[in-house]
Every structure is written in structure tokens, then in C-alpha cells.
C-alpha positions, 0 to 999 in steps of 0.5 A, a space after each residue: 445468443 451473445 457470446 460469453 466474454 471472460 475477464 480476469 482481474 489481478 491485484 498486487 499490493 506493491 511493485 515488488 510483489 509477484 503477480 505470476 500465480 494470479 496470471 497462471 490461474 487466469 491462463 488456466 481459466 482460458 482468459 486472453 492477455 487482452 482481457 486481463 486487467 492488473 493494478 499494482 496498489 492497495 486493496 483498501 478501496 476501489 480507486 484503481 485505474 485498471 479496475 475502473 476500466 474493467 468495470 466499464 466493460 462488464 455486462 450481462 454476457 461477461 464473467 469476471 475471474 479473480 484468484 481470491 477475494 482479497 485480490 478484488 478488495 479488502 474493505 468489507 463495505 466496499 467489497 460488498 457494494 462492488 459485488 452488488 454492482 457487478 452481479 446486479 447492475 452489470 448483470 455479470 457473473 463472478 468467479 473466485 478461483 480459490 473459493 468455488 462456492 463463490 461462483 455466481 454461475 452455479 445455482 441461479 436460484 434463491 438458495 444459491 444466491 443466498 449462500 454466495 452472499 453469506 460466504 462473501 460477507 463472511 470472507 470480506 469481513 475476515 479479510 478486513 479484520 485481518 488487515 486491521 489486525 496487521 496494522 495494529 500489530 505493526 503499530 504496536 511493534 513500532 511503539 515497542 521498538 521506540 521504547 527500546 530506543 530503536 530509531 527508524 528512518 535514515 541514519 543521521 548524517 556523519 559529522 567531521 572530527 573538526 565539527 566543533 572547531 568549524 562551529 566555533 569559526 561560524 560562531 565567531 563570524 569567521 565563516 558563514 553558515 553556508 561555508 560552515 555547512 559546506 566544510 562539513 559537507 552537510 546541508 545548511 539546515 542540517 549543519 545548524 540543527 546538529 550544531 544546536 543539538 550539540 550545544 544543548 547536549 553540552 558537548 560544545 564549549 561555545 555560546 548560543 548560536 544564531 542562524 546567520 
């Protein structure tokens, strides 16, 4: 009889997230380090290098462990398709550690398979909808903040107190655009944009600028 091979899959969304809890769960399941595969990227799809490498190793003697279903994936349709590939095409078993009912080693009869499929469909649907809800809440929060005048991104680069005088010298062609920008310690494009904005706001008392 062929020996059972245990594999573990870990996923964290960003490099800042800590994977220790998932690693501990894999160790407790008796999985060796060389059989643990980890990706540090979003679960929106399955275009992940370590997951693909793992998938190539699975066969009918394999058991794949994941700590929770959302560590495997978050997209409802893709998650169900990958579950089918692993269990039907590869013939491997899957164990979701945090959800014992999602353990394909249990009850290999038709009813056991049916219950697992129903629970998987429900959980993956909930996971995808939660992801969509988070994105919607983020978008709504950003829109509300912008309405209140909150600005996102890097703060604008400061300008020197004599910025207007430097602009005037540049306008009078006493110095070039590059020289003016250097005096202000700004990139040329940033200097030009700030000068134009100052002109439009009426803060500057000089004529229309030309980018020379």
C-alpha cells in the first residue's frame, strides 16, 4: 500500500502578515517543513507560484491541509473549481483544520461528499461576499473622506519662502526652468506645476508662464 503524503498550504495576503499560527497548525498536523508551501499574496485567484508547485505534487496518496478555507482562496467560483481538481482529478484528500466537516477523509459515501460540497459552497460564497463588502466599505470610506477634504497620498513638497521671487526671475528669463527648480530643491516638473497652480490661485503677481 502506498504511503500517505501530508502537505500543508499557507497563505498570507501581505508580507506584513504573520504566518506563525498557520505554521503551528501544520506542525500539529504532523507535516514536515519540506512539505509546507507558502504564498504571500492575495487570495483573489490561484495564480500563485507555491500553490501551483504544490498542486503538481498531489496525487491519490496525498492529503492537503489548510488552516481555514479562506487561506486556500476567496473567489467562490475558482475555489470550488480548485477543490474539484484536487479531490476529483488528483484524487487527493483535503483537510480544513478549522472546519472539521470539511475533511474529505471522513464518510467517503455519497452523503458525506454531498454534505462537504454544500458546506464548501456556503463558506466560499460567504468568503467572497465578505471580500466584496470590505472593498465596497473601503471605497465608500475614501469617497466620504474626499468629500470632507481629506487628501490621500504623499503630502505636497514644500516650497521656499522666496518661491514667488524665483518664479518671477524664471518668468523674466533670468534663469532657466531647471535652475529655478534647483533653487527650490524641486524636480522641474513639480516646480512648473506649483508655479502654474500659484498663478491660477491668484497668489502670484506675474504674467502667464511658459514652460521653457
